[in-house]
Structures are given as structure tokens and as C-alpha cells.
C-alpha positions as CSV (number, residue, x, y, z in Angstrom):
1,M,97.9,117.7,134.0
2,I,97.5,115.7,130.8
3,E,98.6,112.1,130.8
4,E,97.9,109.6,128.1
5,T,99.2,106.1,127.3
6,A,99.2,104.0,124.2
7,E,100.4,100.5,123.3
8,A,101.5,98.7,120.1
9,G,102.9,95.2,120.2
10,D,105.3,95.2,123.1
11,V,106.0,98.9,123.1
12,T,104.2,101.1,125.7
13,A,104.1,104.9,125.3
14,R,103.3,107.4,128.0
15,Y,102.8,111.0,127.3
16,Y,102.7,113.5,130.2
17,E,103.4,117.2,130.9
18,T,105.5,118.6,133.8
19,D,105.8,122.3,134.7
20,T,108.5,122.7,132.1
21,E,108.2,119.9,129.6
22,R,106.0,117.7,127.4
23,V,107.4,114.1,127.6
24,L,106.7,111.1,125.5
25,A,108.4,108.1,127.2
26,F,108.6,104.7,125.6
27,E,109.3,101.3,127.2
28,R,109.9,97.9,125.7
29,D,111.3,94.8,127.3
30,G,113.1,96.8,129.9
31,R,114.6,99.3,127.3
32,T,113.6,102.9,127.4
33,A,113.7,106.1,125.4
34,A,112.0,109.5,125.7
35,V,111.3,112.5,123.6
36,A,110.9,115.8,125.3
37,Q,110.0,119.4,124.3
38,N,109.3,122.5,126.3
39,V,105.9,122.9,127.6
40,E,105.2,125.8,125.2
41,G,105.8,123.3,122.4
42,Y,108.0,125.4,120.2
43,A,111.5,124.2,121.0
44,M,113.6,121.4,119.4
45,L,112.8,117.9,120.6
46,K,115.3,116.2,122.9
47,V,115.9,112.5,122.8
48,R,117.0,110.8,126.0
49,P,117.6,107.2,127.1
50,T,115.1,107.8,129.9
51,A,112.5,110.5,130.6
52,D,114.9,112.3,133.0
53,G,118.2,111.1,131.5
54,D,120.8,113.2,129.8
55,E,120.1,114.5,126.3
56,L,121.5,112.4,123.5
57,E,120.4,114.5,120.5
58,R,118.1,117.3,119.5
59,Y,115.8,117.4,116.4
60,Y,113.4,119.8,114.8
61,G,111.1,117.1,113.4
62,F,109.1,114.7,115.3
63,D,109.7,112.0,112.8
64,M,113.5,112.2,113.3
65,A,113.1,112.1,117.1
66,L,110.9,109.1,116.8
67,D,113.5,107.4,114.4
68,H,116.1,107.8,117.2
69,A,113.8,106.6,119.9
70,A,112.9,103.5,117.9
71,E,116.6,102.8,117.4
72,L,117.2,102.9,121.2
73,L,114.3,100.5,121.6
74,G,115.3,98.2,118.8
75,V,112.1,98.6,116.9
76,A,111.0,100.2,113.6
77,P,109.7,103.8,114.0
78,N,106.3,102.7,112.7
79,D,106.1,100.3,115.7
80,L,106.1,103.2,118.2
81,P,102.6,104.0,119.5
82,V,102.0,107.8,119.8
83,P,99.2,109.0,122.2
84,D,96.9,111.6,120.5
85,A,98.1,114.3,122.9
86,A,101.7,113.9,121.6
87,A,100.9,114.0,117.9
88,D,101.7,117.6,117.5
89,M,105.2,117.5,119.0
90,G,108.0,119.1,116.9
91,M,108.4,122.3,115.1
């Protein structure tokens, strides 16, 4: 199982894979957001308030999903650290 973390400022990102999904979960000052994609890596990205929460929105592009996640955390999208293993998420 792949697991990788990254930090930037007060934001921590954790990338991991389950049997069915690739998950990029963010945490900042008690706030959370997550971007998930099927493990094969070809489906739309789902943005959730938590890694196992209900889907809020789906996006084709990683940049759009990161924009939404950043909004949930109250930071700019460029402030989100992205572990190398997650860099190829999106369609």
C-alpha cells in the first residue's frame, strides 16, 4: 500500500490507496477536505469534507478539485501540499 505525506505551512496532506480508491486527504487547524479517485485512476475526482464523508462535487481536473478542497480549508489552492504519489490524479 502506498502512503505519503507532505506539509506546507499549516496544511498537512496525506495520500494513500485503499482497495477501491486513491485518496488525498488534507487537514488544517481541525478543518478537513479530501479528493478521491478510483484506484485505477481514470474516473472523475470526488471532493469530500472528510476522506470517508459524502461526496460534495465531482471534477475531471485535479486543479478544480484542489480549488474546492482549498476553499473548504480556507486557504489558496497554491497553499495545498501535494505528495508526489498524488500528482497524477485527475483525467
